C-alpha positions in Angstrom: -24.7 -2.6 19.7 -27.8 -4.7 19.1 -28.4 -5.3 15.3 -32.2 -4.7 15.7 -31.6 -1.3 17.3 -29.2 -0.3 14.5 -31.8 -1.4 12.0 -34.4 0.7 13.7 -32.2 3.7 13.7 -31.5 3.3 10.0 -35.2 3.0 9.3 -36.0 6.2 11.3 -33.3 8.1 9.4 -34.5 6.7 6.0 -38.1 7.7 7.0 -37.0 11.2 7.7 -35.2 11.3 4.4 -38.4 10.3 2.7 -40.2 13.1 4.6 -37.6 15.5 3.4 -38.1 14.4 -0.3 -41.8 14.7 0.3 -41.3 18.3 1.4 -39.3 19.4 -1.7 -41.4 17.2 -4.0 -44.6 18.7 -2.8 -43.5 22.3 -2.1 -45.0 23.2 -5.4 -48.5 22.3 -4.1 -48.4 25.2 -1.6 -46.6 27.9 -3.5 -46.5 27.3 -7.3 -49.7 29.3 -7.9 -48.7 32.2 -5.7 -45.3 32.4 -7.4 -46.8 32.2 -10.9 -49.2 35.0 -10.2 -46.4 37.0 -8.6 -48.2 37.2 -5.3 -45.0 36.0 -3.6 -41.3 35.6 -4.6 -40.2 32.0 -4.6 -37.9 32.2 -1.5 -40.5 34.1 0.6 -43.2 31.6 -0.5 -41.0 28.7 0.4 -40.3 30.2 3.8 -44.0 30.7 4.5 -44.8 27.2 3.3 -42.0 25.7 5.5 -43.4 27.4 8.7 -47.0 26.5 7.9 -45.9 22.9 7.2 -44.3 22.7 10.6 -47.4 24.0 12.3 -49.7 21.7 10.4 -47.6 18.7 11.1 -48.1 19.1 14.9 -51.9 19.6 14.9 -53.2 16.0 14.5 -52.0 12.3 14.2 -55.2 10.8 12.8 -53.8 10.2 9.3 -50.7 8.7 10.9 -52.8 6.0 12.5 -54.5 5.2 9.2 -51.2 4.7 7.4 -49.5 2.8 10.3 -52.5 0.5 11.1 -54.9 0.5 8.2 -52.8 -0.6 5.2 -51.0 -3.8 6.3 -51.2 -5.9 9.5 -48.5 -4.8 12.0 -45.4 -6.9 11.2 -43.1 -8.2 13.9 -39.4 -8.6 14.5 -36.6 -8.3 12.0 -38.8 -9.3 9.0 -41.2 -6.5 9.9 -38.4 -4.0 9.9 -37.3 -5.1 6.5 -40.8 -4.5 5.2 -40.8 -1.0 6.5 -37.3 -0.3 5.2 -38.2 -1.6 1.7 -41.5 0.4 1.6 -39.5 3.6 2.3 -36.9 2.8 -0.4 -39.7 2.3 -2.9 -41.4 5.6 -2.0 -38.1 7.6 -2.1 -37.1 6.1 -5.4 -40.4 7.0 -7.0 -40.4 10.5 -5.5 -37.0 11.2 -7.0 -37.9 9.8 -10.4 -41.1 11.9 -10.7 -39.3 15.0 -9.3 -36.5 14.6 -12.0 -39.1 14.6 -14.7 -41.1 17.4 -13.1 -44.3 15.3 -12.7 -46.4 16.2 -9.6 -47.1 12.6 -8.5 -48.3 11.6 -5.0 -45.8 11.0 -2.3 -48.6 9.6 -0.2 -49.5 6.9 -2.7 -45.8 6.2 -3.3 -45.4 5.4 0.4 -48.6 3.3 0.5 -47.7 1.5 -2.7 -44.3 0.8 -1.1 -45.9 -0.7 2.0 -48.2 -2.9 -0.1 -45.4 -4.0 -2.4 -43.0 -4.8 0.4 -45.7 -6.7 2.3 -46.6 -8.8 -0.8 -42.9 -9.6 -1.4 -42.7 -10.8 2.2 -45.9 -12.8 2.0 -47.3 -10.6 4.7 -51.0 -9.7 5.1 -52.3 -6.7 3.3 -55.6 -5.1 4.5 -57.1 -5.0 1.0 -60.4 -3.5 2.3 -58.5 -0.8 4.1 -56.5 -0.1 0.9 -59.7 0.2 -1.1 -61.6 2.3 1.4 -58.8 4.5 2.6 -56.6 4.8 -0.5 -58.4 3.9 -3.7 -61.7 5.5 -3.0 -60.2 8.8 -1.8 -57.7 8.7 -4.7 -60.7 8.7 -7.2 -63.1 11.0 -5.3 -60.7 13.7 -4.0 -59.5 14.9 -7.5 -63.2 15.0 -8.7 -64.1 17.0 -5.6 -61.1 19.3 -6.2 -62.1 19.9 -9.8 -65.8 20.4 -9.1 -65.3 22.8 -6.2 -62.6 24.7 -8.0 -64.9 25.3 -10.9 -67.8 26.3 -8.8 -65.8 28.5 -6.4 -64.2 30.3 -9.3 -67.6 30.9 -10.9 -68.8 32.5 -7.7 -65.8 34.8 -7.6 -66.3 35.8 -11.2 -70.0 36.6 -10.5 -69.3 38.5 -7.3 -66.6 40.7 -8.8 -68.0 41.0 -12.3 -68.4 44.8 -12.1 -65.3 45.5 -10.1 -62.1 47.1 -11.4 -59.9 44.3 -12.7 -56.6 45.9 -11.6 -57.8 46.5 -8.1 -59.3 43.0 -7.8 -56.0 41.3 -8.9 -54.0 43.4 -6.5 -56.3 42.4 -3.6 -56.3 38.7 -4.6 -52.5 38.7 -4.6 -52.7 39.7 -0.9 -55.3 37.1 -0.3 -53.0 34.5 -1.8 -50.5 34.9 1.0 -53.2 33.5 3.3 -54.4 30.8 0.9 -50.7 29.7 0.4 -50.2 29.4 4.1 -53.4 27.4 4.5 -52.3 25.1 1.7 -49.0 24.4 3.4 -50.9 23.9 6.7 -53.1 21.3 5.1 -50.0 19.7 3.5 -48.4 19.4 6.9 -51.5 17.9 8.4 -51.6 15.3 5.6 -48.1 14.4 4.4 -46.0 14.8 7.5 -48.4 12.4 9.3 -47.6 9.6 6.8 -44.0 9.6 7.9 -45.1 9.7 11.6 -47.2 6.7 10.9 -44.4 4.7 9.3 -41.9 5.5 12.0 -44.4 4.6 14.7 -45.1 1.3 12.8 -41.4 0.6 12.9 -41.3 1.3 16.7 -44.2 -1.1 17.3 -42.6 -3.7 15.1 -39.3 -3.5 17.0 -41.1 -3.7 20.3 -39.9 -0.3 21.5 -43.5 0.7 22.1 -46.5 -1.6 22.7 -49.4 0.5 21.4 -49.7 2.6 18.3 -49.3 6.0 19.9 -47.2 8.5 18.0 -44.4 9.8 20.4 -43.9 13.5 20.6 -40.3 13.2 19.3 -41.6 11.5 16.2 -44.1 14.3 15.6 -41.4 16.9 16.0 -38.8 15.1 13.9 -41.3 14.5 11.0 -42.5 18.1 11.2 -38.9 19.5 11.0 -37.9 17.2 8.2 -40.8 18.0 5.9 -40.5 21.7 6.7 -36.8 21.6 5.8 -37.6 19.8 2.5 -40.2 22.3 1.7 -37.8 25.2 2.2 -35.4 23.4 -0.2 -38.0 23.8 -2.8 -39.1 21.7 -5.8 -38.7 24.1 -8.8 -39.1 21.5 -11.5 -42.6 20.6 -10.3 -43.4 24.2 -9.4 -43.0 25.1 -13.1 -45.4 22.3 -14.1 -48.2 23.3 -11.7 -47.6 27.0 -11.8 -47.4 27.5 -15.6 -47.6 24.4 -17.8 -51.1 23.3 -16.8 -52.7 26.7 -17.1 -51.6 30.3 -16.4 -53.8 31.5 -13.6 -54.8 35.0 -12.5 -54.5 36.0 -8.8 -58.2 35.4 -8.3 -57.9 32.0 -9.9 -54.9 31.2 -7.8 -56.7 32.1 -4.6 -59.7 30.0 -5.7 -57.6 26.9 -6.4 -55.6 27.2 -3.2 -58.6 27.8 -1.0 -60.5 24.8 -2.4 -57.5 22.5 -2.2 -56.6 23.5 1.4 -60.2 23.1 2.5 -60.3 19.5 1.1 -57.0 18.6 2.7 -57.9 19.9 6.1 -61.3 18.2 6.0 -59.9 14.8 5.0 -57.2 15.0 7.6 -59.4 16.0 10.5 -62.9 14.6 9.7 -62.3 11.5 7.6 -58.7 10.7 8.6 -57.8 9.4 5.1 -54.4 9.9 3.5 -55.4 11.9 0.3 -52.9 13.2 -2.1 -52.2 16.9 -1.8 -50.8 16.8 -5.4 -54.0 15.3 -6.8 -56.2 17.8 -5.1 -54.1 20.8 -6.0 -53.7 19.9 -9.6 -57.4 19.2 -10.2 -58.4 22.4 -8.3 -56.2 24.3 -10.8 -57.9 22.5 -13.7 -61.3 23.3 -12.3 -60.6 26.9 -11.9 -59.0 27.1 -15.4 -62.0 25.4 -17.0 -64.2 28.4 -16.1 -62.6 30.3 -18.9 -63.0 27.6 -21.5 -62.1 23.9 -21.5 -59.4 24.6 -24.0 -57.6 26.9 -21.6 -56.3 23.9 -19.7 -53.4 22.2 -21.4 -54.9 18.7 -21.3 -51.8 17.1 -22.7 -49.8 18.1 -19.7 -52.7 17.1 -17.5 -52.8 13.7 -19.1 -49.2 13.1 -18.4 -49.8 14.0 -14.7 -52.8 11.6 -14.5 -50.6 8.8 -16.0 -48.1 9.4 -13.2 -50.9 9.2 -10.6 -52.1 5.8 -12.0 -48.6 4.4 -12.2 -47.5 5.6 -8.7 -49.0 2.8 -6.6 -47.8 -0.2 -8.7 -44.4 1.4 -9.6 -43.5 2.3 -6.0 -44.8 -1.2 -4.9 -42.6 -2.9 -7.5 -39.5 -1.0 -6.3 -40.3 -1.8 -2.7 -40.8 -5.5 -3.5 -37.4 -5.6 -5.2 -35.9 -3.7 -2.3 -37.3 -6.3 0.2 -36.0 -9.2 -1.8 -32.5 -7.6 -1.9 -32.6 -6.7 1.8 -33.7 -10.2 2.7 -30.9 -11.7 0.7 -28.3 -9.5 2.2 -29.6 -10.1 5.8 -29.5 -13.9 5.2 
């Protein structure tokens, strides 16, 4: 069997493994709030999120094109496959580290950092303007948008229901959270599953299996199933951080945070085609909603630890990917 074909098969399997870790790492984004407010039980919430992730992953491939074509120049041959493999190792390693410590870091930025780190180790061209415009700017802007919209949307809810019976309002918002949780998972599928589609398609182009960057249907289906399975496996460590440690939300607050976060994710996937972090948007939406009570209601120490994980993700995943490339290159030689 041809060595290049074996290498490609290994990369596809590793990419789907990353997709799976992305699913259980980011499962908390879709369901932590609904579980913490007792709108859904954990297993029902995970099932709902898994199905919605699967649907969302099949809707669009615009973000996949951004990841596969807009971060590094398309590599060629065996060296290109080593770059893709090393990028995936860097991303998976960082996902597992942050999952172990219960930190909701960005799987998206771990993958992008891995691509950049592996490309630099291989002395391959990085599209720095693309990284700045499609990664760095959204990384800064999207959390600010999530925080601001979360704050304003929650203020609107508080004003609209200021004279309503609190018990009845909370009960109704628990029902509404079923919809907002599904929408969150839909947006997550539209964002995060596409990144794996992009990396697999990049590997197919690099290996010469396909000539143009068009995501094959089997790649869409495989990535959708992998992230859906990972989501159903659940990420309880991170779920506790988002659901309770940042702030204890009411059902109305949970609905507001999830609605804002899902709206931002769907808009960035369909309108701007930029790979934003669902983790960043979800966390800052929760912070924005919580701040409507008082700023001290948010546990800013926990929030600070989360922000540190965000900042470190790109270079840390890049460093691991760079080391993985060096070791892979040495073994291949």
